[in-house]
C-alpha positions in Angstrom: 0.0 0.0 -0.1 1.6 3.3 -0.9 1.6 5.9 1.8 -0.3 9.7 0.7 3.0 12.1 0.8 1.1 14.8 2.6 -0.2 15.0 6.4 -3.8 14.1 7.2 -5.8 15.8 9.6 -6.8 12.9 11.6 -4.7 12.1 14.7 -3.9 8.6 13.6 -2.6 9.0 10.5 -0.7 12.3 11.7 1.2 10.2 14.2 2.0 7.6 11.7 2.9 10.3 9.0 5.3 12.3 11.1 7.4 9.1 12.2 9.4 10.7 9.1 8.9 14.2 10.4 10.6 13.2 13.6 13.7 11.2 12.3 16.7 12.9 10.9 16.7 13.7 7.4 19.2 10.6 6.6 16.0 8.4 7.7 13.5 10.1 5.5 14.2 9.6 1.7 12.4 8.7 -1.9 12.9 5.0 -0.8 10.5 5.0 2.4 8.1 7.7 0.6 8.9 10.1 3.3 11.0 12.6 1.0 8.0 14.7 0.5 6.0 14.7 3.7 5.7 18.1 4.7 3.6 20.3 7.4 2.6 23.8 6.8 1.0 26.5 9.2 0.9 30.1 10.3 -0.4 32.3 12.6 -1.8 35.8 13.0 -0.5 37.6 15.5 -2.5 41.1 17.2 -1.8 42.5 20.5 -5.1 41.7 21.3 -4.7 38.4 21.3 -2.1 38.7 24.1 -2.1 37.1 27.3 -2.3 38.3 30.0 -3.1 41.5 28.3 -2.6 44.3 27.2 -0.8 43.9 24.0 -0.2 46.3 21.9 -3.2 47.5 20.3 -1.8 48.8 17.1 0.4 46.1 16.5 0.2 43.0 14.0 2.2 40.4 12.4 2.1 36.8 10.5 4.4 33.7 11.3 4.6 31.2 8.5 5.9 27.8 8.9 7.1 24.4 7.3 8.2 21.5 8.8 10.0 18.9 6.9 12.7 16.3 7.5 12.8 17.3 11.3 13.0 20.7 10.8 10.9 23.7 11.4 11.4 26.4 9.0 9.6 29.7 9.6 9.2 33.6 8.5 8.0 36.2 11.3 6.7 39.8 10.1 5.7 42.0 12.2 4.7 45.5 11.6 3.3 48.5 14.1 5.4 47.8 17.4 8.2 49.0 19.1 11.7 47.1 18.4 11.0 43.7 19.4 13.3 42.0 22.2 12.6 38.5 21.9 10.1 36.0 19.8 9.2 32.4 21.3 6.6 29.6 20.3 5.1 28.7 23.5 3.1 25.8 24.5 -0.6 27.2 25.3 -4.4 27.2 23.7 -6.0 30.4 23.0 -6.7 32.7 26.0 -4.0 30.8 28.0 -0.3 31.4 28.4 2.2 28.8 28.7 5.8 27.8 28.6 8.3 28.7 25.8 9.0 25.7 23.2 11.7 27.4 21.4 13.4 30.9 21.2 13.0 32.2 17.5 15.1 34.7 15.8 13.8 38.3 16.9 12.4 40.6 14.2 14.5 43.6 15.0 14.0 45.2 11.8 10.4 44.0 11.2 11.3 40.3 10.0 13.2 37.3 10.8 13.7 33.8 9.3 15.1 31.1 10.4 15.2 26.9 11.1 15.4 25.2 13.6 16.7 21.1 13.5 14.6 19.0 16.0 17.3 17.2 18.3 16.2 14.1 20.4 17.0 15.6 23.7 17.0 19.0 25.7 18.2 19.8 29.3 17.3 22.4 31.6 20.2 24.5 30.1 19.2 24.7 26.6 15.1 24.0 26.6 14.7 27.5 25.3 16.7 26.8 22.2 16.6 23.2 21.5 13.3 22.1 20.0 12.8 18.0 20.2 11.6 15.4 17.8 8.3 15.2 20.3 7.8 19.0 20.0 8.0 19.1 16.8 5.5 16.3 16.1 2.9 18.1 18.4 3.2 21.7 16.6 3.0 19.5 13.4 -0.4 17.1 14.6 -1.9 19.9 16.7 -1.0 23.4 15.8 -3.5 25.1 17.9 -1.7 24.2 21.1 0.9 26.4 20.1 1.3 30.1 19.8 4.0 32.7 18.7 4.3 35.9 20.4 6.8 38.8 20.0 8.2 40.6 23.0 9.2 44.4 23.1 10.7 46.9 26.0 7.1 48.9 26.2 5.2 44.9 26.4 7.6 43.0 27.9 4.9 40.0 28.5 4.2 40.4 24.9 3.3 42.9 22.5 1.5 40.4 19.8 0.7 36.8 20.0 -0.9 34.5 17.4 -2.3 30.7 17.5 -0.9 28.4 15.3 -2.8 26.5 12.6 -2.8 24.6 9.7 -2.4 26.2 6.4 
């Protein structure tokens, strides 16, 4: 039986398909059908979504991501906020604040792009900078349980925030 090359929406098929996403790139190749498995998503960021608020009422942004071969690549764009000081992906549903999952490049000039290769393990010392295979799998399968936020000096707890969702 041939395995579909895109992620399915159901949790069962998502977990099965993500064996390739959670493995190092050398394990995913054309021979196993995993070379084309990709998960795409995005988040629309606003100050109104920030929890606990208030966030910047004029601020907005977009976060686009792709997960492929155990790597999360992203683009983050922000508008109408003071110079950002940090950006993160957090665990947490809409309306709740949660812990940092991984630190993103700070969009100090309005945009940032990067790729984060998942690792098997993290330590207490590097937890904010290392994305595990398990976290990557959760982002791909259940993006609504994660959000992106961007911090700055006027809004140190977060100027803008957006919940991840599939694209």
